[in-house]
Structures are given as C-alpha cells and as structure tokens.
C-alpha positions in Angstrom: 70.4 86.3 58.1 73.9 86.5 57.2 74.7 84.9 60.5 72.5 82.2 59.6 74.2 81.7 56.3 77.4 81.8 57.6 76.1 79.0 60.0 75.0 76.7 57.2 77.8 77.0 55.1 80.6 76.0 57.6 78.3 72.9 58.5 78.0 72.4 55.1 81.7 72.2 55.1 82.9 70.4 57.7 79.7 68.1 56.2 81.4 68.0 53.5 85.2 67.6 55.0 83.9 64.5 57.4 82.2 62.7 54.3 85.5 63.4 51.9 87.9 62.6 54.5 85.9 59.5 55.5 86.5 57.4 52.1 89.7 55.1 51.8 89.2 54.3 48.2 90.9 57.4 46.2 89.1 56.2 43.0 85.5 58.2 43.7 85.3 61.6 45.2 82.1 61.5 47.6 79.5 64.0 46.3 76.3 63.1 48.7 75.7 60.0 51.2 74.9 59.2 48.5 76.7 60.0 45.7 79.9 59.4 44.3 82.3 60.6 41.4 84.2 58.0 40.4 88.0 59.2 39.3 88.6 58.3 35.7 92.3 56.5 35.1 94.8 59.5 35.2 92.9 61.6 37.2 94.3 62.8 40.6 92.5 64.3 43.6 94.7 66.7 44.8 94.3 69.2 48.2 92.5 72.7 47.8 95.2 75.3 47.7 94.3 79.0 47.7 95.8 79.3 44.4 93.7 76.9 43.3 90.6 79.1 45.2 91.7 82.0 43.5 92.0 80.4 39.6 88.6 78.9 40.0 86.8 81.6 40.8 88.6 83.3 37.9 87.2 80.8 35.3 83.9 80.8 36.4 83.6 85.3 36.9 83.3 83.9 40.6 82.8 87.2 42.7 81.1 86.3 45.4 77.8 86.6 43.3 76.5 82.5 43.7 77.2 81.0 46.0 79.9 78.5 44.4 83.5 76.8 47.0 85.7 75.4 45.5 85.3 71.6 46.7 87.8 69.4 45.0 91.2 69.8 42.9 91.4 67.1 40.2 94.3 66.6 37.6 95.3 65.2 34.7 98.1 64.2 32.7 97.2 67.0 30.3 94.3 69.5 32.3 92.7 70.3 35.9 89.3 69.7 36.8 87.3 71.6 39.8 84.4 70.9 41.4 82.7 72.9 42.4 79.5 73.0 44.9 77.2 75.1 44.6 75.1 76.6 48.0 71.7 79.1 48.2 72.3 79.2 44.7 70.3 78.1 41.2 71.3 76.9 38.3 70.7 79.8 36.7 72.1 81.9 38.6 75.3 79.8 37.7 74.6 80.3 34.4 75.1 84.1 34.2 78.2 84.3 36.3 79.8 82.1 34.1 78.8 83.3 30.7 79.3 87.3 32.0 83.0 86.2 32.5 85.2 89.1 30.9 88.5 86.6 30.3 86.4 84.1 27.8 84.7 84.1 24.9 81.5 82.0 24.5 82.0 78.6 22.4 78.5 77.4 22.7 76.0 76.4 25.1 73.7 73.0 26.3 70.9 72.3 28.9 70.1 69.0 30.1 66.5 69.9 31.3 65.6 71.5 34.9 69.1 70.2 36.4 71.8 70.5 34.0 73.9 72.0 31.5 77.0 72.8 29.6 79.2 75.6 28.7 81.8 75.9 26.4 84.3 78.8 26.2 87.5 79.8 25.1 90.4 82.3 27.2 92.1 84.9 25.7 95.3 82.3 26.6 93.8 79.9 24.4 92.7 77.3 26.5 89.6 75.4 27.1 87.1 75.4 29.2 84.3 73.5 29.3 81.8 74.2 33.1 79.4 70.9 33.5 76.7 71.3 36.0 74.5 68.6 38.3 71.3 69.2 40.3 71.8 66.0 42.4 68.7 63.9 43.1 69.4 65.5 46.8 69.7 68.9 45.7 73.2 69.4 45.9 74.6 71.5 42.6 77.7 71.1 41.5 80.4 72.6 38.8 82.7 70.6 37.4 85.1 72.2 35.0 88.5 71.7 33.4 90.1 73.8 31.3 92.8 72.4 29.1 93.5 72.0 25.9 90.1 71.4 23.0 91.4 68.5 22.2 91.0 67.1 25.9 88.5 69.1 26.7 86.1 67.5 23.8 87.1 64.7 24.3 87.3 63.9 27.9 85.3 66.2 29.4 81.8 65.4 27.3 78.6 66.1 29.3 77.9 62.2 29.2 81.5 61.5 30.0 80.7 63.3 34.2 77.9 61.7 34.0 78.3 58.4 33.5 81.2 58.9 35.9 78.4 60.1 39.0 77.1 56.9 41.3 74.5 56.6 43.0 73.5 54.6 45.9 70.3 52.3 45.3 
C-alpha cells in the first residue's frame, strides 16, 4: 500500500513538473491541463528550495499528516506566496492541520461551499498568514498560502482576488 502511494506521489510530481516546465508564459502557473493561475503584477515564480519546503511546512503545521506538497513559491515586493498541492487529502483534514499550528493564532475562518475556504492567522513574530484552499473542477486540490504584513494580506490576498486569477479552459 505504501509503495503504491509512493509511486502515485512520484507520478503526480513528475506530471506537474512536466506541465510546469512546458509553459513559456512566465505570468502564469499551470495547475492542471485545464486550469492556470495568472500571476498578478509584481509576483515572480521562483524555484523551490529545501528552505522553502521547511518554511512552508512550518506555516501550515505540516508534519506529514496531510499530503500537501509545496508546488511553487511566488515572491512579491512585501510578501511571499506558497502554492501547495494536495495529494490524497481532504479539505477538512487540511483545515484541521492549519488550525492546530502552535506558532500562530487564528484570526478568522470562512468556508465557501464544499470546495474552498480561507483561514487568516497571525504568527508569534507579528506577521500575517492567509490560506486559501481550492478544489478545482478536476478534483486537484491547492492551498495558496501568503505571509506578509496585515495591509498586504488584507488588500491583495482575499479569496475573491485569488479566485479571479484562476482561469479555466473552455
């Protein structure tokens, strides 16, 4: 069973690596064969490093309890966004793990139907974290996590803003 799960994970990572490397447009991130995330002005997609993975896992309290994999790191002038891809997990499981992060305080939470939610938190260091989870029409699950100051997170990282940047092929 673990070998099958590991093989599925390797296949999934390979497929997403190939999809992301095939795009010539630096202003978008391919989420799946029918869906793209359009990068807002000022956001740049960077290569993922082990430091990014460790930091992302600390932001979402990911201790291999959920199958969230850091897919992309997007950097802006005053904040960073981490795009995680869910693998064999559920929206409720991800919400529970994020809520249980001992290094941050819950500010607010809102669920939008059966396919998305937002959670806002504040770290002990005084930074703000905004999580936006979205399950796409394809069934793929993504967690958009941004960290920055309160003004940046409130103004530029609302669920409506993220949702408006997701485009679907017709």
